[in-house]
N, C-alpha and C positions, 0 to 999 in steps of 0.2 A: 609396656614396652618389653619386647623380646630381648633376651640375653645376646649380646654380640660375641663373636668369637674374634680372638686376636690372632692374626697371622703374620707374623714378622718377615719383612724383606730385608736382610742384613742382619748385623752390621758386615757379615761375610756370605756372599752369594756369588753363585755361578754367573749371576747377569751382571753383577758389580765388579770392576776391575778395581776399585778402592773400598775402603770400609765406610759405610754410611747405614744408619738404619731407618725403615720407614715401617711404621706399625699401622696395618689394616685391619680395622675393626669390622667385621663382615657379619651379615644376616643371611645365612645360606651361603648362596653363591656371589652374593652382591655386596660390593663394598660401600659401607654406610660412612666411614670416616677414616681419616688418615692422620697420624702424627709423625712430623718428621725430626728426628734426632740426629744433630751434627756435633761435630768437635772431636771425632775419632782421628783426624789426620793433620792436626794444626802443627804447622812447621815455623812459625814465627818469621815469615818472609818479610813481612814490613819493617819488623825491628831489626833483623839483619841487616837490611839495606841501609840503615842510618849508619852502621859501623864499616860500609864499603865505600869505595871509590865511584865517581859516576861510571868509569870504565867497569869496574866489576860488578856494578848493579845490573848491567846487561846480561852478564852469565848468571847470575841470581834469579833474575825474573823470567828468563826463558826456561828455567826448569819449575816454574809454577804448575805448568801443564806440559806435557810430553808432545801432545797433538798441537797444541796452539804455541809452539816455542817460538814462534816469530810475532805473534800478536801481541804478548807482553812487551818485548823490547819495542815494538812499534810505536805502543801508546806511551810507553816510558821516554823514548826519544822525542815524540810529539810534545810532550810535557816540559822536558828540560830545554828543548829549542824554543819554546814559549817564552821560558824564563830568560834565555839569552840572546832572544831576539835574532835568531838563525834561521836562514832559509836554505835548505839543501840544494845542490845543483841538480838540474833535471835529470842528468845521468844517474845520480845516485836515487831519485825519486822512482825513475823507471825500474833499477834494479831492486829497490824496496818492494815495490808492487807486484813484480814478477815473483819474489820469494814469497809475497803474501798470499798470492793468487795460487801458485803451485800447493802452499799448505791448504788453502781451502779445497782444493781438489782431493787432495790425499785424505782429508778429514772427511769430507763428505762420502768417498768411496769407501772409508773405514765404517762409517755410520750405516751405509745401506747394507754393506756386508753383514754387520752384526745384527741388524735388523732381521735380514733373512735367516740368520742363525736363531735367533730368539723364537722366530715361528716356525723352525724346523725344516725351513727352505734352504738346505746347505748348498745347493747349486749357485744359488744367488751370492751366498757368502763367499765360496771358492772363486766364482767370477770375478766379485767386487774386490777381493784381496789380492787375485792374480793381476787385475788391472793396474792395480795401485803401485806394483813394483816397479814399473817404468818410471812412475813419478818420484819416488824415492831415489831410484838411480840419478834421476836429474838432480835432486838435491845433493848428492855425493859428488857429480861431476862440477856443480857450480860452487858448492861452499867447503866440500870435503866430508861431509856428514849427511847421514840419512835423517839424523834428527838433531834438534840443538844445533842451529846452524851458525852461531856466532857470526852473523854477518853485519849487525847494526852497531853504530857507535854515534854519539853526539856529533851532528854535522854531516852525516852520511853513512858510508858503508864500508866494510873492511875489505872486501874483495871486488875485483871489477869482474864482468862477463866479457871475456875476450871474443872478437868478431868470428873465430874459428868455432866457436861452442855454439853460435847462434844458430847454424845450420843443423847440428845434432839435437838442439832442443826444438826446433820446428819440425824435425822428423818424427821425434818421440811425441811431440803434442798431437800430430796428424794421427798417430797410432792410437793414442788415448782417446781422441775424439771419435776414432771409429769403433773402439771397444764400449765407449760410452753410449753411442747408438745402440748396440746389441743389448747393454744393461737396461737402459731406459725401457727399450720395447719389451723386455722380458718381465720388467716390473710393471710397466702401466698397461700391459695387455693381457696379464695372467688374470684369469676369473677367481682363483683361489686367494690371491694376494687382494683383489678387490674386496672380496666377501670378508677377509680378515681384518683389513685395515680400515674400509670405507664405514663412516658412522661411529668410529671407535675413538675414545679419547679427545672428544670434540672441545675445542678451546673457542669460544666466541670472540668477536673482535672487542665487545665490552670486556670481556674477562682478560683480555691481552692489555687494555688501557688500565683496568683495575689494579692488575699485578705487576705493570710495568715491564711485561715480558719484552724480550729483544730478539733480534736474528731471525732465522728460519721458523722459530716458534710463533713470531708475532707475524711474519710474512705469509705463513700458511694460513691465518685467520684473516688475512684482507688487510692488515697494516702495513703501510709500504715505508717502513723505516730502514734506513741503512746509512751509517755514518760515513761510508764513502761519498754517498750523496748529500746528506743532510748537513755535514761538516767537512767538506772534502779537504783531503792532505794526500801527500806523495803525489802520484802520477795519475790519480783517479780524475782529477778535472781536466787532464790533458788526452784523455782517451774517451771514446764512445761506448756506453753500455748502458743497460737498463737493470732495473729493480724488478726481480722476479716475485711475483705474489700469487696465491690461491685464495679461495673464499671459504671453504669448507670448514677448516680448522681441525679436521680430523688427522689421525697419523698417516692416512695416505695422502693427504695434501702436503704434510711436512716432508714426506719421502719425495713427492713430485717437485717441490720447491727445490729441494737440496739437489736433484738430479738436473734440474734444468739450470740450476746455477752453475753448475760445472761447465755448461757450454760458455756462459757469459764469461768466467773465468779463462777460459782458453782463447777467447776473442781478446781480453784485456791483455793478456800474456803476449798474444801476437803483435797487438798494436805497440806494446812498450818495447818489443824486439825492433821493430821499426824506428822507434824512438831512440834506440841505442846506436842503431845504424847511422842515424841523422847526427846523433852527438858524439861522432867518434873520438874527438879531441877533448871532451868534456871531463871535468875532474869528478872523482867519486866522493870527495871530502873537504868540507870546509873546515880549516884550521879554527880551533877553539882555545883561547889561552885561559879561561877561567868561567865559571857559572856565577853570575852576580847574584846578589840577594833578591828574592823574589818567590812568587807562587807561580806554578804552571798547571795546566789541566790538559792531559793527553787522553785523546780519543781513538780507538780503532776497530774496525769491523772484524772481529774474529769469525771463523767457520760458525760459531755457535752464537754471536751477535755481540753487540757492543762490549770493548773492554775499555775501563775508566782507570786511568793513574793520576793521583793528584801529588804532587811534588813539592815541598816548600825548602827553598834554599836560603842558608844564612850566609852564603858567601864562601863558605868552606869548600872542601874537595868532596864532601858527601853530603846526601840529602839530610835535611833537619827533620822532616816529617816525610813519609812515603804511605798513602793510603791506596789500595787497590780495589777495585770491584769488577769481578768478572762476569760473564753473562749467565752463568750457571747459577750465580747467587740469587738472580731473579727468577730464571726460567724453571727451576726446580720447583720453587713454591706454587707454581700452577699445577702441579701433578695432583693436589688435593682438589682443584675444581674439576680439572679434566677426568680425574678416575672416579670420584665418588658417583654411585649409580652404576659403574660398569661390574662386569663380572670379575672374579678372581684371576680366570684366564687371560683377561685383556689387561690386567694391572701392570704386567711387567713391559709389555710393548707399548703401553702409554707413557710409562716412566722414561722407556729408552727413546720415545718420540721426540722428547726435548734435548737428546743427545746430553746427557747430565756428566759433568765432571765435577769429582767431590773434592779433590784437593784445591780446586779453585776456589771453592765456596767457604773453606774452614775458616772459621773465627773462634778466639777464644770464649767460652760460654760461662764457665764459673772457675774462679780461683778457689783452691783449697790448701789449707795448711798440710803439707805432705806428712807430718808427724802425728798430728791429733785429729786430721781429717775434717776440722772446723772449716765452714765456708767463710772465706773473707770477703769475696766480692763477687756479685753476680753480673750477667752480661749488660743490664742498664747501666750500671754503676761503672763497668768498664769503658764503655761508650762516652759516658759522661767525663770520665777521668782523661780519654782521649782527645775529647773536645777541649778540656781545659789547658791541655798541655799544647795543644795547636794555637791557642788563644795567647797563651803566655809567651812562646815562641815569636808570634806576630808583634806582641807588646815589645820584646826585647829588640827586635829588629827595628821598630819604630825609634826606641830610645839610642839605638847605635847610631842612627842617622842625625 
């Protein structure tokens, strides 16, 4: 057996906006094995949530990820509203979906631009980020912020979209669609991009099922899963749209899915705007007096795939337990399957193909004594302790009844 060369990507690397370590074990130019090391960016979001009111948790979870800063409040709202038995008004649903789809457009444009940059195709990078600016301007016009929009709350949204803004939104969307046509043509018709991305980082349909991959990573391999269709929420069952898929499973297919999804997002927003015009007198918030005891599961389709929030309430003003799973947590793991056998030159774009977010994936892996350095608890023991804690709370809730 030949000796393998270790080539690290991270924990600090120009490709990665956050610290994470991938150890590539290579035989010449070919990647033979990969080890993924996490735990550099753990922020205790789930534990912090237990010390915040339900109102405050929205501001906390939208900072889990800067790009998906509406996806996590979306899933959290769905979970808490399930506990409380609340159904937001149609107007609130339309506004929520508009914000969610604008976020999908800006996230996909960001990804396409970065993918071009990683390939050395900086024209695509500059185009995509230039076309993304009007979308961020829309966020600022609607919410007051270009990121971290602070729009969601239990029972609805914090701000309305006034009728006079709808005209401006439609105009910018028309411009975005025109620019998306140019960008899509540049990517889909360029022979250099074809030769660089086709056949690279292939993830088969069976691989997707084995790893539980989600979002464009799964849909690019022919798996038509999308929470907006599979478990409809907000305004998604009220409008007409389709799930975009591809069959090849390579990085080119992932780019194709994201580009075509932007057209669906524009269509969804346009239909939601029509819905707002019909619901002129509708309320944007259902009044909530308290969150009762119970358990809620909230799902939302983030730009990267399914976001899942599990919330346990003991009847107080704060969550008793709050568990979060972001799409990158399962998608990054597929990197080992799609990258082994590829060349080193293709490793970074293969990793970028799943659009990884590292702060979303962070979990405490080991507990050490800060003074002695002695290991107190490993990852498996931490998980077991978490499960026992949830079971104890459930028993306490049963006794209190």
